[in-house]
C-alpha positions in Angstrom: -2.0 1.6 10.8 -3.5 3.7 8.0 -5.5 3.2 4.9 -4.5 4.5 1.5 -7.0 4.8 -1.3 -5.3 5.0 -4.7 -6.8 6.3 -8.0 -5.2 3.5 -10.1 -5.2 5.1 -13.6 -4.0 8.4 -12.1 -0.9 6.6 -10.8 -0.4 4.7 -14.1 -0.4 8.0 -16.0 2.1 9.6 -13.6 4.6 6.9 -12.6 7.5 6.6 -15.1 7.7 2.8 -15.3 4.0 2.4 -15.7 3.7 5.1 -18.3 5.9 2.9 -20.5 3.4 0.0 -20.3 0.5 2.4 -20.9 2.2 4.0 -24.0 2.8 0.5 -25.4 -0.9 -0.3 -25.0 -0.2 -2.8 -22.2 -2.7 -1.5 -19.7 -3.1 -4.9 -18.0 0.7 -5.1 -17.4 0.6 -1.5 -16.0 -2.2 -2.5 -13.6 -0.4 -5.6 -12.5 2.8 -3.7 -11.9 1.0 -1.0 -9.9 -0.6 -3.7 -7.7 2.8 -5.4 -7.1 4.5 -2.1 -6.2 1.8 -1.0 -3.9 1.5 -4.4 -2.3 5.2 -4.2 -1.3 4.8 -0.6 -0.2 1.7 -1.5 2.0 3.5 -4.3 3.7 6.6 -2.2 4.4 4.6 0.8 5.7 1.8 -1.1 7.5 -0.9 0.3 5.3 -4.2 -1.1 4.2 -4.3 -0.3 0.5 -7.3 0.0 -1.8 -6.6 0.6 -5.5 -9.6 1.9 -7.5 -9.8 1.6 -11.3 -12.5 3.4 -13.3 -14.9 1.2 -15.3 -14.8 3.8 -18.0 -17.3 2.7 -20.6 -16.9 -1.0 -19.7 -20.2 -2.6 -18.8 -20.7 -4.3 -15.6 -21.1 -4.1 -11.8 -18.6 -2.9 -9.3 -16.4 -5.7 -8.1 -13.6 -6.1 -5.5 -10.7 -8.5 -5.7 -8.1 -9.3 -3.0 -4.7 -9.4 -4.6 -1.3 -9.6 -2.9 -2.6 -8.3 0.4 -4.5 -5.4 -0.9 -8.0 -4.6 -2.3 -8.5 -3.8 -6.0 -11.8 -2.2 -6.9 -13.2 -2.0 -10.4 -16.0 0.6 -10.3 -19.4 0.0 -11.8 -20.2 1.2 -15.3 -20.4 5.0 -15.4 -18.8 5.5 -12.0 -15.4 7.1 -11.7 -12.7 6.2 -9.3 -13.0 9.7 -7.9 -16.6 9.2 -7.0 -16.0 5.8 -5.5 -13.1 7.1 -3.4 -15.1 10.1 -2.2 -17.9 7.8 -1.1 -15.5 5.3 0.6 -13.6 8.1 2.4 -16.8 9.7 3.7 -18.0 6.3 5.0 -14.6 5.6 6.6 -14.5 9.0 8.3 -18.1 8.5 9.6 -17.1 5.2 11.1 -14.0 6.8 12.7 -16.1 9.5 14.3 -18.5 7.0 15.7 -15.6 5.0 17.2 -14.2 8.1 18.8 -17.5 8.9 20.5 -17.9 5.3 21.8 -14.3 5.2 23.0 -14.6 8.6 24.7 -17.6 7.2 26.6 -15.6 4.1 27.7 -12.4 6.0 28.5 -10.4 3.7 26.2 -7.5 5.0 24.1 -8.2 4.6 20.5 -5.9 3.7 17.7 -6.1 6.5 15.2 -6.4 5.2 11.7 -5.1 7.8 9.2 -6.9 7.9 5.9 -4.9 8.9 2.8 -5.9 9.4 -0.8 -3.4 9.2 -3.6 -4.4 11.3 -6.6 -3.2 14.2 -8.6 -6.7 15.4 -9.4 -7.0 18.8 -7.9 -10.8 18.6 -7.3 -10.3 15.2 -5.5 -7.5 16.6 -3.4 -9.7 19.5 -2.3 -12.6 17.1 -1.4 -10.3 14.8 0.6 -8.7 17.6 2.6 -12.2 19.2 3.2 -13.4 15.9 4.7 -10.4 15.5 7.0 -8.4 12.8 5.2 -4.8 13.4 4.0 -3.8 13.6 0.3 -0.7 12.5 -1.5 0.0 13.3 -5.1 0.9 10.7 -7.6 4.5 12.1 -7.8 4.8 12.1 -4.0 3.6 8.5 -3.8 6.0 7.5 -6.5 8.9 9.1 -4.6 7.8 7.2 -1.5 7.5 3.9 -3.3 10.7 4.2 -5.2 12.6 5.4 -2.1 11.3 2.4 -0.1 12.4 0.0 -2.9 15.9 1.5 -3.0 16.1 1.2 0.8 15.1 -2.4 0.6 17.7 -3.2 -2.1 20.4 -1.5 -0.1 19.5 -3.5 3.0 19.5 -6.8 0.9 22.9 -5.9 -0.5 24.3 -5.3 3.0 22.9 -8.7 4.2 24.5 -10.4 1.1 27.9 -8.9 1.6 30.4 -11.4 3.1 31.2 -9.2 6.1 27.6 -9.1 7.1 27.2 -12.8 7.4 27.0 -14.2 10.9 27.2 -18.0 11.4 24.1 -19.6 12.7 26.0 -21.2 15.5 26.8 -17.8 17.0 23.1 -17.3 17.8 22.9 -20.6 19.7 23.4 -20.9 23.4 26.8 -22.4 24.5 25.3 -25.7 25.7 23.6 -26.4 22.3 26.8 -25.4 20.4 28.7 -27.9 22.5 26.1 -30.6 21.9 26.4 -30.2 18.1 30.2 -30.0 18.2 30.3 -33.2 20.2 28.3 -35.1 17.5 30.1 -33.4 14.6 33.5 -34.8 15.9 32.2 -38.4 15.9 
């Protein structure tokens, strides 16, 4: 399992279907679509996903919302998504280092949680790589997400095709099939 931190507005500005919403002034729809796309992606790739949106000039405190199996963070007034992500990645990497030390002392094999950050901001990418996390650009993440969706559609089409259908009874043991057939004939 891994964790993926996403600069939300960075993705909205870079992903073609979300750019359309943004250009039309439908920022809420763009956010909702991003959340939906990344929720599906996270489930398919076994990733914990944290989407971070800048507060911009909006007043208020930082708040977190659990939506569709992922965490959405709205930063506090005056804090950027980049700053929030940097702080969260640093904390997560410290926790990971402490776990490694404890596990080394106990001779247990640790599950290595990979930490990814999705942003096209060059300064943010440099920071992330310098800390030991992995970076993925907005374009690369879009290619991953759209590829996963295409793959899922193709799988569904194969399952829906008449040749792919397998009767339920073929999965049942012979004695149960005989039992049902006996009562069906009556």
